[in-house]
C-alpha positions in Angstrom: 0.0 0.0 0.0 2.8 2.3 0.9 4.6 1.6 -2.3 1.5 2.4 -4.3 1.1 5.7 -2.5 4.7 6.6 -3.3 4.4 5.6 -6.9 1.1 7.5 -7.2 2.5 10.6 -5.7 5.6 10.5 -7.9 3.5 10.0 -11.0 1.3 13.0 -10.1 4.4 15.1 -9.4 5.9 14.2 -12.8 2.7 14.9 -14.7 1.9 18.1 -12.8 5.5 19.4 -13.2 5.3 18.6 -16.9 2.3 20.8 -17.3 4.3 23.7 -15.9 6.9 23.5 -18.7 4.6 22.9 -21.6 5.4 24.7 -24.9 4.3 28.4 -25.0 1.1 28.8 -26.8 1.3 30.9 -30.0 -0.7 34.1 -30.2 -1.3 36.0 -33.3 0.7 39.3 -33.6 2.2 41.4 -36.3 5.7 40.0 -36.0 7.4 38.0 -38.7 9.8 35.1 -38.7 11.1 34.6 -42.3 12.9 31.5 -43.5 14.7 31.6 -46.8 14.6 28.4 -48.9 17.1 27.9 -51.8 14.8 25.4 -53.6 17.5 23.5 -55.5 19.5 22.9 -52.3 16.8 22.2 -49.7 15.8 18.6 -50.2 15.3 16.3 -53.2 11.9 14.9 -52.3 11.5 12.9 -55.6 13.7 11.9 -58.5 10.8 12.0 -60.9 11.5 15.6 -61.8 15.3 15.1 -62.1 16.4 16.1 -65.6 19.7 16.2 -67.5 20.3 19.6 -65.8 21.1 17.8 -62.6 24.8 17.8 -62.0 25.8 17.1 -58.4 29.5 16.8 -59.3 29.6 20.5 -59.9 29.4 23.1 -57.0 27.5 25.3 -59.4 25.2 22.7 -60.8 21.6 21.9 -60.1 21.3 19.3 -57.2 17.7 18.4 -57.5 16.0 20.1 -54.6 12.2 20.4 -55.3 8.8 21.4 -54.0 8.2 17.9 -52.7 11.3 18.2 -50.6 10.0 21.4 -49.0 6.6 19.8 -48.5 8.2 16.9 -46.6 9.5 19.4 -44.1 6.5 21.6 -43.5 6.0 20.2 -40.0 9.6 21.2 -39.2 9.0 24.7 -40.4 5.8 25.0 -38.4 7.5 23.5 -35.3 10.3 26.1 -35.2 7.7 28.9 -35.6 8.2 30.1 -39.2 5.6 32.6 -40.3 6.8 33.2 -43.9 9.0 31.2 -46.2 10.8 32.9 -49.0 11.3 30.7 -52.1 14.3 31.4 -54.3 13.4 32.3 -57.9 11.1 29.6 -59.4 11.4 30.7 -63.0 13.2 28.7 -65.7 16.8 29.7 -65.2 20.3 28.5 -66.3 21.7 28.7 -62.7 20.4 27.2 -59.4 20.2 30.6 -57.8 17.6 31.6 -60.4 19.4 34.8 -61.3 20.0 34.3 -65.1 16.5 33.9 -66.4 15.6 31.8 -69.4 11.9 32.5 -69.2 9.4 34.2 -66.9 6.6 32.2 -68.6 7.9 28.8 -67.6 8.9 27.4 -64.2 12.1 25.6 -63.4 11.5 21.9 -64.4 13.7 20.4 -61.8 11.6 21.9 -59.0 8.5 20.0 -60.0 5.2 20.7 -61.8 2.8 23.6 -61.4 0.4 21.3 -59.6 3.1 20.4 -57.1 3.8 24.1 -56.5 0.1 24.7 -55.9 0.0 21.8 -53.4 3.1 23.1 -51.6 1.6 26.6 -51.2 -1.8 25.2 -50.1 -0.1 23.0 -47.4 2.1 25.8 -46.2 -1.1 27.9 -45.9 -2.8 25.1 -43.9 0.2 25.2 -41.6 -0.3 28.9 -41.1 2.8 29.9 -43.1 2.7 32.5 -45.9 4.7 32.1 -49.1 6.9 34.8 -50.7 8.8 34.3 -53.9 12.1 35.9 -54.8 11.8 37.8 -58.2 14.9 38.3 -60.2 14.8 41.7 -62.0 18.3 42.3 -63.3 19.6 39.7 -65.7 18.4 37.2 -68.4 20.5 34.3 -69.7 22.4 34.4 -73.0 19.8 32.0 -74.5 16.7 33.7 -72.9 13.5 33.9 -75.0 13.3 37.5 -73.9 16.3 38.6 -75.9 15.4 41.2 -78.5 12.8 42.9 -76.4 13.3 46.7 -76.2 13.8 46.5 -72.5 16.5 43.8 -72.6 20.0 45.3 -73.2 22.7 43.6 -75.3 24.4 42.1 -72.3 21.2 40.7 -71.0 20.6 43.3 -68.3 16.9 44.2 -67.7 16.2 47.9 -68.2 13.7 48.3 -65.4 13.4 52.0 -66.1 11.4 50.9 -69.2 7.7 51.0 -68.5 7.2 47.9 -70.8 9.5 45.9 -68.5 7.4 46.9 -65.4 4.2 46.0 -67.2 5.5 42.6 -68.3 6.8 41.7 -64.8 3.6 42.9 -63.1 1.5 40.8 -65.4 3.6 37.7 -64.6 3.4 38.3 -60.9 -0.3 39.0 -61.0 -0.8 35.7 -62.8 1.2 33.9 -60.2 -0.8 35.4 -57.4 -4.0 34.2 -59.0 -2.7 30.8 -60.0 -0.6 29.9 -56.9 -2.0 32.2 -54.2 1.4 33.6 -53.3 1.4 36.1 -50.4 4.2 38.4 -51.5 7.5 38.9 -53.2 11.1 39.4 -52.3 13.5 41.5 -54.5 17.2 41.1 -53.8 19.5 44.1 -54.5 16.5 46.4 -54.6 18.7 49.4 -54.0 20.2 48.8 -57.5 16.8 49.3 -59.2 14.9 52.5 -59.9 12.6 53.3 -57.0 9.9 54.7 -59.3 9.6 51.5 -61.2 9.5 49.4 -58.0 6.8 51.5 -56.6 4.8 51.2 -59.8 5.2 47.4 -59.7 4.1 47.1 -56.0 1.1 49.2 -56.7 0.1 46.8 -59.5 0.6 43.6 -57.6 -1.0 42.9 -54.2 1.0 41.2 -51.4 3.8 41.7 -48.9 6.9 43.2 -50.5 10.3 42.6 -49.0 13.4 44.3 -50.4 17.1 43.4 -49.9 19.4 46.4 -49.5 23.2 46.7 -48.8 23.5 50.4 -49.7 23.1 52.2 -46.4 22.3 55.5 -48.1 19.3 53.9 -49.8 17.9 52.3 -46.7 15.7 55.2 -45.7 14.1 55.2 -49.1 13.7 51.5 -49.0 12.0 51.5 -45.7 9.5 54.0 -47.1 9.0 51.9 -50.3 8.8 48.3 -49.1 6.7 46.7 -46.4 10.0 45.5 -44.9 13.7 45.6 -45.8 16.5 43.1 -45.2 19.5 45.2 -44.2 22.5 43.4 -45.7 26.1 44.1 -44.8 26.2 43.7 -41.0 27.0 40.0 -40.8 30.7 40.7 -40.1 29.7 42.6 -37.0 27.4 39.8 -35.9 30.1 37.2 -36.5 32.7 39.2 -34.4 30.2 39.8 -31.6 29.4 36.2 -31.0 32.5 34.2 -32.0 34.8 35.5 -29.2 34.7 36.3 -25.5 35.1 40.0 -25.1 33.2 41.5 -28.0 31.7 45.0 -28.1 28.1 45.0 -29.3 28.0 48.7 -30.0 28.3 48.4 -33.8 25.3 46.1 -33.9 23.2 48.3 -31.5 23.9 51.4 -33.5 22.7 50.0 -36.9 20.4 52.4 -38.8 16.7 51.7 -38.1 17.7 49.3 -35.3 14.4 50.1 -33.4 12.3 49.8 -36.5 9.9 47.0 -37.3 10.4 47.8 -40.9 13.8 46.2 -41.0 14.7 42.5 -41.0 18.1 41.2 -39.7 20.0 37.9 -39.9 23.0 36.0 -38.7 24.2 34.5 -42.0 22.5 34.4 -45.4 22.7 33.3 -49.0 25.8 35.3 -50.0 27.8 35.0 -46.7 29.9 32.3 -45.1 28.0 30.2 -42.5 28.3 31.5 -38.9 29.6 28.0 -38.1 32.5 28.5 -40.4 33.4 31.9 -38.7 33.6 30.0 -35.4 36.4 27.6 -36.7 39.4 29.8 -35.8 38.1 30.3 -32.3 37.5 26.7 -31.4 34.3 27.6 -29.6 31.4 25.2 -29.8 29.0 25.9 -32.6 25.9 24.9 -30.7 26.7 27.1 -27.7 27.5 30.1 -29.9 24.5 29.7 -32.2 22.3 29.8 -29.1 23.8 33.1 -28.1 23.5 34.6 -31.6 20.0 33.3 -32.1 18.9 34.7 -28.7 20.0 38.1 -29.9 18.4 37.7 -33.3 15.0 36.9 -31.8 14.9 39.3 -29.0 16.5 42.5 -30.4 14.3 44.9 -32.4 13.7 44.1 -36.1 12.2 40.8 -37.4 14.4 37.8 -37.8 15.2 35.8 -41.0 17.0 32.5 -41.1 18.8 31.1 -44.1 17.9 27.4 -44.6 19.8 25.0 -42.4 20.9 27.5 -39.8 18.9 25.6 -37.2 21.0 22.4 -37.9 23.5 24.3 -37.7 25.2 24.0 -41.1 28.7 24.8 -42.0 30.1 26.2 -45.3 32.0 28.9 -47.2 30.7 31.1 -49.9 34.0 30.9 -51.7 33.5 27.2 -52.7 29.7 27.4 -52.5 29.7 24.8 -49.6 27.3 27.2 -47.9 24.8 26.1 -50.5 25.1 22.4 -50.0 22.0 20.2 -49.7 20.5 20.1 -46.2 20.7 16.8 -44.2 17.9 17.2 -41.7 18.9 13.9 -40.0 22.4 15.2 -39.2 23.6 17.8 -36.7 22.5 18.6 -33.1 18.8 19.3 -32.5 19.6 21.6 -29.6 19.8 24.6 -31.9 16.5 23.6 -33.6 14.8 23.4 -30.2 16.3 26.7 -29.2 14.8 28.4 -32.2 11.5 26.8 -31.4 11.6 28.2 -27.8 12.6 31.7 -29.0 9.9 31.9 -31.7 7.3 30.7 -29.1 8.4 33.4 -26.6 8.2 36.0 -29.3 4.6 35.0 -30.0 3.6 34.9 -26.4 5.4 38.0 -25.1 4.8 40.9 -27.5 7.4 43.0 -25.8 10.1 40.8 -27.4 8.9 41.7 -30.9 7.4 45.1 -30.5 8.6 46.6 -27.2 10.9 49.5 -26.8 14.5 48.5 -26.2 16.8 49.9 -23.6 20.4 48.7 -23.2 21.3 48.1 -19.6 24.8 46.8 -20.0 27.2 46.4 -22.9 30.8 45.7 -21.9 33.4 43.1 -22.5 31.1 40.5 -24.1 28.2 40.8 -21.8 25.0 42.4 -23.1 21.8 43.0 -21.1 18.7 44.9 -22.3 15.1 45.3 -21.5 12.1 45.3 -23.8 9.0 47.1 -22.6 5.5 47.3 -24.1 2.7 48.8 -22.0 2.8 46.9 -18.7 4.9 44.0 -20.0 8.6 43.9 -19.2 11.2 41.4 -20.4 14.9 41.3 -19.8 17.5 39.6 -22.0 20.9 38.6 -20.8 23.5 37.4 -23.4 26.8 36.4 -21.9 29.6 35.5 -24.3 32.3 35.7 -21.6 34.1 32.9 -19.7 32.6 33.8 -16.3 29.1 34.2 -14.9 27.6 37.7 -15.2 24.7 39.5 -13.5 23.0 42.8 -13.3 20.9 44.4 -10.4 17.6 45.9 -11.4 16.3 48.8 -9.4 13.3 50.0 -11.5 11.0 47.1 -10.8 8.1 47.6 -8.4 8.1 45.8 -5.1 6.2 42.5 -4.9 7.3 41.2 -8.3 9.3 38.2 -9.5 11.3 37.4 -12.6 10.8 34.1 -14.3 13.6 32.7 -16.5 12.2 31.5 -19.8 15.2 29.9 -21.6 16.8 28.5 -18.4 14.5 27.8 -15.5 15.1 30.4 -12.9 13.1 32.4 -10.4 14.3 35.8 -9.0 12.5 37.6 -6.2 13.1 41.0 -4.6 16.2 41.3 -2.4 16.3 42.9 1.0 17.6 46.1 -0.6 14.7 46.2 -3.0 16.8 45.1 -6.0 16.3 42.2 -8.3 19.5 40.3 -9.2 19.4 38.4 -12.4 22.3 36.4 -13.6 23.5 34.0 -16.4 26.3 31.5 -16.5 29.3 31.7 -18.8 28.5 31.5 -22.5 24.8 31.4 -22.0 21.7 33.5 -22.4 18.4 33.8 -20.7 15.2 35.8 -21.0 13.3 37.0 -17.9 9.6 38.0 -17.7 8.4 40.2 -14.9 5.3 38.8 -13.1 3.5 39.3 -9.8 5.1 37.5 -6.9 3.4 34.1 -6.7 4.7 33.4 -3.2 5.0 29.7 -2.3 3.7 27.5 -5.1 1.4 25.4 -3.0 0.5 22.6 -5.4 4.1 21.6 -5.9 4.9 22.1 -2.2 2.0 19.9 -1.2 3.1 17.2 -3.7 6.6 17.4 -2.4 5.6 17.2 1.2 3.3 14.3 0.4 6.1 12.4 -1.4 8.5 13.0 1.5 5.9 12.0 4.0 5.1 8.8 2.1 8.8 8.0 1.9 9.2 8.6 5.7 6.2 6.3 6.4 7.6 3.7 4.1 11.0 3.9 5.7 9.6 3.6 9.2 7.4 0.6 8.2 10.3 -1.2 6.6 12.4 -0.5 9.7 9.8 -1.9 12.0 9.3 -5.0 9.8 13.0 -5.7 9.7 13.3 -5.1 13.5 10.4 -7.5 14.1 12.0 -10.1 11.8 15.3 -9.9 13.7 13.5 -10.4 17.0 
């Protein structure tokens, strides 16, 4: 009987405790979590659409990634909290990046059929994920069917100042929206195209418009023009901030439009080395450092974008195109994937992490601490890249509160001096949410006392039985 009581109490304790750490429920808000998919290098879901274009022996060849491969991983995308996927160009092209267009009328055969693309978009929508498509607007191939048009120059460059070019592209994109139900479009190197023509195109085609820009002087105009802008060119600062021990985060924190929801930021991307590769000279563990960098990405202002495979985390260099190798979802450490899942869930649940005003509390020698405040909701983020534990004392929190650690289980209550001391271990990060002081948590306390009481009764009973046996 005593054993049954103990087992029952333990089972109740485990189940009840499990309920306390259940995944955060997602709530709809206006924040975005973009995930860029290089279709040819994502996953080869079926060999039925493999054509003679496939050349896996060449780093610049088509590898056979397709719509079916993406469809196979929708559950993964949903689990980590992606709100929008961006597909690389889907048009018939002579290169796997889709930049040298053969035809805007035909789709790339190796990716699958139009019906398979429709199915992919439908299933992503069912999973609550919107679909954007990258649209190449600069270059056609040397064998393109478009050569000879008055808006195609002799070297294949698209003259996007020509109104006929804008009309042609807007007709194609409108057809795609009607046929495939795309939710928007992404234009890389948007700062190299005439703003007037881009504005005309966006006025003609409904959807979310995302622009990629590396020219800082054009960023202000881009923010006015696009719904959101990916600000390229700051990955070196990100790498240096998170690869070593004593980095200064100032250059990141002082980026233009850092507090603006109109800007999207990243760790690594299509045209950079992988962050994992940048870690090699330091000898620091990729999983540990990815967690630190991702915590920054998902809690600092601006919406995040991940380049495919970052959650594995993948390695590679842009020099030999190994950064574009096919993803192996069965390889790698799932700690980073689970970390992304936690961060995106927290962003959904606590709106201050996505839309709150940011105030830096500490930035020195590799330790960054900041608060995000939205109305009455306060969150605190600690990112410690150093070799020792770090802490800060908070003095502007009302009495009678408590701070709950979200990434690492921790509970901080008011000290005798009225301060709240929050800390994080070496090379780790945590997020704290301010709540009302819950006092003693009686359900857990009662279960704990019950288990201990049952154990004591069991021990006494066994002692008496053994003593009686010895007599």
